[in-house]
C-alpha positions as protocol buffer text, in pm:
chain_id: "A"
residue {
  index: 1
  type: MET
  ca { x: -3961 y: 3819 z: 7089 }
}
residue {
  index: 2
  type: SER
  ca { x: -4024 y: 3660 z: 7397 }
}
residue {
  index: 3
  type: ALA
  ca { x: -4340 y: 3498 z: 7515 }
}
residue {
  index: 4
  type: GLU
  ca { x: -4601 y: 3725 z: 7673 }
}
residue {
  index: 5
  type: GLY
  ca { x: -4398 y: 3873 z: 7981 }
}
residue {
  index: 6
  type: ALA
  ca { x: -4540 y: 3744 z: 8268 }
}
residue {
  index: 7
  type: ASP
  ca { x: -4204 y: 3731 z: 8434 }
}
residue {
  index: 8
  type: ARG
  ca { x: -4111 y: 4089 z: 8331 }
}
residue {
  index: 9
  type: THR
  ca { x: -4239 y: 4411 z: 8503 }
}
residue {
  index: 10
  type: HIS
  ca { x: -4201 y: 4781 z: 8470 }
}
residue {
  index: 11
  type: PRO
  ca { x: -4393 y: 5054 z: 8665 }
}
residue {
  index: 12
  type: ALA
  ca { x: -4518 y: 5225 z: 8331 }
}
residue {
  index: 13
  type: VAL
  ca { x: -4612 y: 4876 z: 8193 }
}
residue {
  index: 14
  type: GLU
  ca { x: -4807 y: 4793 z: 8515 }
}
residue {
  index: 15
  type: LYS
  ca { x: -4984 y: 5116 z: 8490 }
}
residue {
  index: 16
  type: VAL
  ca { x: -5093 y: 5037 z: 8114 }
}
residue {
  index: 17
  type: GLU
  ca { x: -5201 y: 4677 z: 8228 }
}
residue {
  index: 18
  type: ALA
  ca { x: -5416 y: 4842 z: 8511 }
}
residue {
  index: 19
  type: ALA
  ca { x: -5581 y: 5079 z: 8265 }
}
residue {
  index: 20
  type: LEU
  ca { x: -5651 y: 4823 z: 8018 }
}
residue {
  index: 21
  type: LEU
  ca { x: -5813 y: 4603 z: 8301 }
}
residue {
  index: 22
  type: ALA
  ca { x: -6015 y: 4901 z: 8411 }
}
residue {
  index: 23
  type: ALA
  ca { x: -6125 y: 4948 z: 8052 }
}
residue {
  index: 24
  type: GLY
  ca { x: -6245 y: 4599 z: 8031 }
}
residue {
  index: 25
  type: VAL
  ca { x: -5973 y: 4477 z: 7827 }
}
residue {
  index: 26
  type: GLU
  ca { x: -5736 y: 4162 z: 7914 }
}
residue {
  index: 27
  type: PRO
  ca { x: -5369 y: 4298 z: 7874 }
}
residue {
  index: 28
  type: ARG
  ca { x: -5189 y: 4062 z: 7667 }
}
residue {
  index: 29
  type: VAL
  ca { x: -4844 y: 4256 z: 7669 }
}
residue {
  index: 30
  type: ARG
  ca { x: -4565 y: 4118 z: 7477 }
}
residue {
  index: 31
  type: TRP
  ca { x: -4195 y: 4194 z: 7565 }
}
residue {
  index: 32
  type: PHE
  ca { x: -3925 y: 4194 z: 7313 }
}
residue {
  index: 33
  type: GLU
  ca { x: -3574 y: 4109 z: 7369 }
}
residue {
  index: 34
  type: ALA
  ca { x: -3464 y: 4439 z: 7214 }
}
residue {
  index: 35
  type: ALA
  ca { x: -3635 y: 4773 z: 7209 }
}
residue {
  index: 36
  type: THR
  ca { x: -3866 y: 4829 z: 6906 }
}
residue {
  index: 37
  type: PRO
  ca { x: -3908 y: 5215 z: 6923 }
}
residue {
  index: 38
  type: THR
  ca { x: -4014 y: 5265 z: 6564 }
}
residue {
  index: 39
  type: ALA
  ca { x: -4313 y: 5117 z: 6369 }
}
residue {
  index: 40
  type: VAL
  ca { x: -4073 y: 4956 z: 6125 }
}
residue {
  index: 41
  type: SER
  ca { x: -3885 y: 4767 z: 6406 }
}
residue {
  index: 42
  type: ALA
  ca { x: -4207 y: 4664 z: 6591 }
}
residue {
  index: 43
  type: ALA
  ca { x: -4379 y: 4538 z: 6263 }
}
residue {
  index: 44
  type: ALA
  ca { x: -4055 y: 4333 z: 6186 }
}
residue {
  index: 45
  type: GLU
  ca { x: -4050 y: 4176 z: 6523 }
}
residue {
  index: 46
  type: LEU
  ca { x: -4415 y: 4096 z: 6505 }
}
residue {
  index: 47
  type: GLY
  ca { x: -4426 y: 3997 z: 6136 }
}
residue {
  index: 48
  type: VAL
  ca { x: -4713 y: 4223 z: 6045 }
}
residue {
  index: 49
  type: GLU
  ca { x: -4762 y: 4523 z: 5814 }
}
residue {
  index: 50
  type: VAL
  ca { x: -4621 y: 4851 z: 5946 }
}
residue {
  index: 51
  type: GLY
  ca { x: -4960 y: 5012 z: 5898 }
}
residue {
  index: 52
  type: ALA
  ca { x: -5077 y: 4768 z: 6175 }
}
residue {
  index: 53
  type: ILE
  ca { x: -4873 y: 4955 z: 6427 }
}
residue {
  index: 54
  type: ALA
  ca { x: -5058 y: 5208 z: 6626 }
}
residue {
  index: 55
  type: ASN
  ca { x: -4783 y: 5475 z: 6676 }
}
residue {
  index: 56
  type: SER
  ca { x: -4819 y: 5698 z: 6982 }
}
residue {
  index: 57
  type: LEU
  ca { x: -4701 y: 6027 z: 6910 }
}
residue {
  index: 58
  type: VAL
  ca { x: -4742 y: 6332 z: 7159 }
}
residue {
  index: 59
  type: PHE
  ca { x: -4759 y: 6670 z: 7022 }
}
residue {
  index: 60
  type: THR
  ca { x: -4886 y: 6997 z: 7175 }
}
residue {
  index: 61
  type: ILE
  ca { x: -5201 y: 7177 z: 7052 }
}
residue {
  index: 62
  type: ASP
  ca { x: -5214 y: 7545 z: 7176 }
}
residue {
  index: 63
  type: GLY
  ca { x: -4967 y: 7421 z: 7431 }
}
residue {
  index: 64
  type: GLU
  ca { x: -5166 y: 7128 z: 7586 }
}
residue {
  index: 65
  type: PRO
  ca { x: -5065 y: 6764 z: 7513 }
}
residue {
  index: 66
  type: LEU
  ca { x: -5222 y: 6579 z: 7245 }
}
residue {
  index: 67
  type: LEU
  ca { x: -5180 y: 6226 z: 7170 }
}
residue {
  index: 68
  type: VAL
  ca { x: -5208 y: 6100 z: 6815 }
}
residue {
  index: 69
  type: MET
  ca { x: -5246 y: 5741 z: 6739 }
}
residue {
  index: 70
  type: THR
  ca { x: -5144 y: 5697 z: 6383 }
}
residue {
  index: 71
  type: SER
  ca { x: -5090 y: 5407 z: 6157 }
}
residue {
  index: 72
  type: GLY
  ca { x: -4723 y: 5322 z: 6120 }
}
residue {
  index: 73
  type: ALA
  ca { x: -4767 y: 5382 z: 5757 }
}
residue {
  index: 74
  type: HIS
  ca { x: -4849 y: 5752 z: 5809 }
}
residue {
  index: 75
  type: ARG
  ca { x: -4678 y: 6082 z: 5897 }
}
residue {
  index: 76
  type: VAL
  ca { x: -4879 y: 6317 z: 6087 }
}
residue {
  index: 77
  type: ASP
  ca { x: -4949 y: 6627 z: 5880 }
}
residue {
  index: 78
  type: THR
  ca { x: -4940 y: 6879 z: 6176 }
}
residue {
  index: 79
  type: ALA
  ca { x: -5080 y: 7172 z: 5958 }
}
residue {
  index: 80
  type: PHE
  ca { x: -5366 y: 6954 z: 5830 }
}
residue {
  index: 81
  type: LEU
  ca { x: -5438 y: 6809 z: 6177 }
}
residue {
  index: 82
  type: GLY
  ca { x: -5400 y: 7153 z: 6355 }
}
residue {
  index: 83
  type: GLU
  ca { x: -5663 y: 7293 z: 6113 }
}
residue {
  index: 84
  type: ARG
  ca { x: -5904 y: 6991 z: 6151 }
}
residue {
  index: 85
  type: LEU
  ca { x: -5878 y: 7042 z: 6528 }
}
residue {
  index: 86
  type: GLY
  ca { x: -5882 y: 7415 z: 6531 }
}
residue {
  index: 87
  type: GLY
  ca { x: -5525 y: 7485 z: 6698 }
}
residue {
  index: 88
  type: ARG
  ca { x: -5160 y: 7501 z: 6637 }
}
residue {
  index: 89
  type: ILE
  ca { x: -4979 y: 7162 z: 6665 }
}
residue {
  index: 90
  type: ARG
  ca { x: -4616 y: 7129 z: 6760 }
}
residue {
  index: 91
  type: ARG
  ca { x: -4405 y: 6807 z: 6822 }
}
residue {
  index: 92
  type: ALA
  ca { x: -4374 y: 6755 z: 7204 }
}
residue {
  index: 93
  type: GLY
  ca { x: -4009 y: 6736 z: 7356 }
}
residue {
  index: 94
  type: PRO
  ca { x: -3908 y: 6435 z: 7574 }
}
residue {
  index: 95
  type: GLU
  ca { x: -3975 y: 6629 z: 7887 }
}
residue {
  index: 96
  type: THR
  ca { x: -4344 y: 6701 z: 7781 }
}
residue {
  index: 97
  type: VAL
  ca { x: -4401 y: 6337 z: 7650 }
}
residue {
  index: 98
  type: LYS
  ca { x: -4282 y: 6207 z: 8010 }
}
residue {
  index: 99
  type: ALA
  ca { x: -4460 y: 6463 z: 8204 }
}
residue {
  index: 100
  type: ALA
  ca { x: -4803 y: 6409 z: 8005 }
}
residue {
  index: 101
  type: THR
  ca { x: -4783 y: 6018 z: 7974 }
}
residue {
  index: 102
  type: GLY
  ca { x: -4555 y: 5905 z: 8258 }
}
residue {
  index: 103
  type: GLN
  ca { x: -4367 y: 5717 z: 7962 }
}
residue {
  index: 104
  type: THR
  ca { x: -4064 y: 5753 z: 7752 }
}
residue {
  index: 105
  type: ILE
  ca { x: -4050 y: 5817 z: 7383 }
}
residue {
  index: 106
  type: GLY
  ca { x: -4035 y: 5491 z: 7202 }
}
residue {
  index: 107
  type: GLY
  ca { x: -4268 y: 5319 z: 7466 }
}
residue {
  index: 108
  type: VAL
  ca { x: -4561 y: 5549 z: 7489 }
}
residue {
  index: 109
  type: ALA
  ca { x: -4884 y: 5372 z: 7536 }
}
residue {
  index: 110
  type: PRO
  ca { x: -5234 y: 5494 z: 7434 }
}
residue {
  index: 111
  type: VAL
  ca { x: -5337 y: 5440 z: 7811 }
}
residue {
  index: 112
  type: GLY
  ca { x: -5188 y: 5450 z: 8157 }
}
residue {
  index: 113
  type: HIS
  ca { x: -5117 y: 5805 z: 8177 }
}
residue {
  index: 114
  type: PRO
  ca { x: -5115 y: 6028 z: 8508 }
}
residue {
  index: 115
  type: ALA
  ca { x: -5425 y: 6195 z: 8357 }
}
residue {
  index: 116
  type: PRO
  ca { x: -5650 y: 6151 z: 8037 }
}
residue {
  index: 117
  type: LEU
  ca { x: -5494 y: 6301 z: 7730 }
}
residue {
  index: 118
  type: ARG
  ca { x: -5693 y: 6440 z: 7432 }
}
residue {
  index: 119
  type: THR
  ca { x: -5644 y: 6176 z: 7169 }
}
residue {
  index: 120
  type: VAL
  ca { x: -5692 y: 6155 z: 6803 }
}
residue {
  index: 121
  type: VAL
  ca { x: -5696 y: 5804 z: 6634 }
}
residue {
  index: 122
  type: ASP
  ca { x: -5598 y: 5772 z: 6291 }
}
residue {
  index: 123
  type: THR
  ca { x: -5901 y: 5607 z: 6079 }
}
residue {
  index: 124
  type: GLU
  ca { x: -5619 y: 5434 z: 5871 }
}
residue {
  index: 125
  type: LEU
  ca { x: -5596 y: 5190 z: 6171 }
}
residue {
  index: 126
  type: ALA
  ca { x: -5966 y: 5072 z: 6091 }
}
residue {
  index: 127
  type: GLY
  ca { x: -5819 y: 4885 z: 5786 }
}
residue {
  index: 128
  type: TYR
  ca { x: -5656 y: 4635 z: 6004 }
}
residue {
  index: 129
  type: GLN
  ca { x: -5817 y: 4337 z: 6203 }
}
residue {
  index: 130
  type: GLU
  ca { x: -5560 y: 4378 z: 6475 }
}
residue {
  index: 131
  type: VAL
  ca { x: -5332 y: 4662 z: 6544 }
}
residue {
  index: 132
  type: TRP
  ca { x: -5041 y: 4687 z: 6808 }
}
residue {
  index: 133
  type: ALA
  ca { x: -4962 y: 4964 z: 7030 }
}
residue {
  index: 134
  type: ALA
  ca { x: -4663 y: 5025 z: 7272 }
}
residue {
  index: 135
  type: ALA
  ca { x: -4739 y: 4910 z: 7628 }
}
residue {
  index: 136
  type: GLY
  ca { x: -4540 y: 5174 z: 7818 }
}
residue {
  index: 137
  type: HIS
  ca { x: -4181 y: 5050 z: 7757 }
}
residue {
  index: 138
  type: PRO
  ca { x: -3993 y: 5052 z: 7432 }
}
residue {
  index: 139
  type: HIS
  ca { x: -3968 y: 4669 z: 7463 }
}
residue {
  index: 140
  type: THR
  ca { x: -4336 y: 4606 z: 7487 }
}
residue {
  index: 141
  type: VAL
  ca { x: -4660 y: 4593 z: 7275 }
}
residue {
  index: 142
  type: PHE
  ca { x: -4999 y: 4475 z: 7302 }
}
residue {
  index: 143
  type: PRO
  ca { x: -5267 y: 4394 z: 7038 }
}
residue {
  index: 144
  type: THR
  ca { x: -5588 y: 4576 z: 7000 }
}
residue {
  index: 145
  type: THR
  ca { x: -5848 y: 4695 z: 6752 }
}
residue {
  index: 146
  type: PHE
  ca { x: -5909 y: 5014 z: 6591 }
}
residue {
  index: 147
  type: ALA
  ca { x: -6265 y: 5019 z: 6761 }
}
residue {
  index: 148
  type: GLU
  ca { x: -6118 y: 4915 z: 7107 }
}
residue {
  index: 149
  type: LEU
  ca { x: -5841 y: 5190 z: 7049 }
}
residue {
  index: 150
  type: VAL
  ca { x: -6098 y: 5452 z: 7024 }
}
residue {
  index: 151
  type: ARG
  ca { x: -6299 y: 5340 z: 7311 }
}
residue {
  index: 152
  type: ILE
  ca { x: -6021 y: 5295 z: 7572 }
}
residue {
  index: 153
  type: THR
  ca { x: -5855 y: 5641 z: 7484 }
}
residue {
  index: 154
  type: ASN
  ca { x: -6199 y: 5831 z: 7430 }
}
residue {
  index: 155
  type: GLY
  ca { x: -6034 y: 5903 z: 7112 }
}
residue {
  index: 156
  type: ASP
  ca { x: -6136 y: 6129 z: 6817 }
}
residue {
  index: 157
  type: PRO
  ca { x: -6126 y: 5903 z: 6513 }
}
residue {
  index: 158
  type: GLY
  ca { x: -6033 y: 6095 z: 6204 }
}
residue {
  index: 159
  type: PRO
  ca { x: -5754 y: 6143 z: 5927 }
}
residue {
  index: 160
  type: VAL
  ca { x: -5418 y: 6268 z: 6031 }
}
residue {
  index: 161
  type: GLU
  ca { x: -5326 y: 6362 z: 5682 }
}
residue {
  index: 162
  type: PRO
  ca { x: -5512 y: 6495 z: 5379 }
}
residue {
  index: 163
  type: PRO
  ca { x: -5676 y: 6235 z: 5161 }
}
residue {
  index: 164
  type: THR
  ca { x: -5507 y: 6156 z: 4857 }
}
residue {
  index: 165
  type: SER
  ca { x: -5688 y: 6155 z: 4530 }
}
C-alpha cells in the first residue's frame, strides 16, 4: 500500500473527493499499488476484518439503479432485500454500473456519481468503528464510519440479508 495518494489522480477519484468535501468530509483516499476489487483483498491490504469493508454493489430495483453498501462479510439476499424495499432486485451489469456511477466495478464509491442513487447501507457496518469504502477506482479506498456513510449517501440503513437466529 502506498501513502495517501496526493501524487496520484483519476477523474472518478477526483469526483469522489469533491463529493466528500461537499459533504463536509475530509477526503483521505489511499492508493494501493495493485487493485483491490474484492472485500477480501482490500481487508488484507489494510489489515482489517473483511466485515469492515463497505462493498459498493449496484443492483436494479424495478429497472432503476440501487446502490447497496454492504459489509464485506455479507452477501446481499436480493429476494429478502427486494421484499423489504418493495420491488424486484437484480444485479446490474457493467454498463449499468458505469452509467449509474461513472465508475467501474471493483472501484465503485458510495459518492461521486453523476446523479444521486437510491442507497441502502447494511446495518452490520455499524459494528465497526471505522469502515473502508472504494474511492472511485480499483486501487483506492477511503475511511469513514457507518453514520457518516449513511449521511453522505442519504442511505436507508437496514439489513441486506435475513437475520439468523
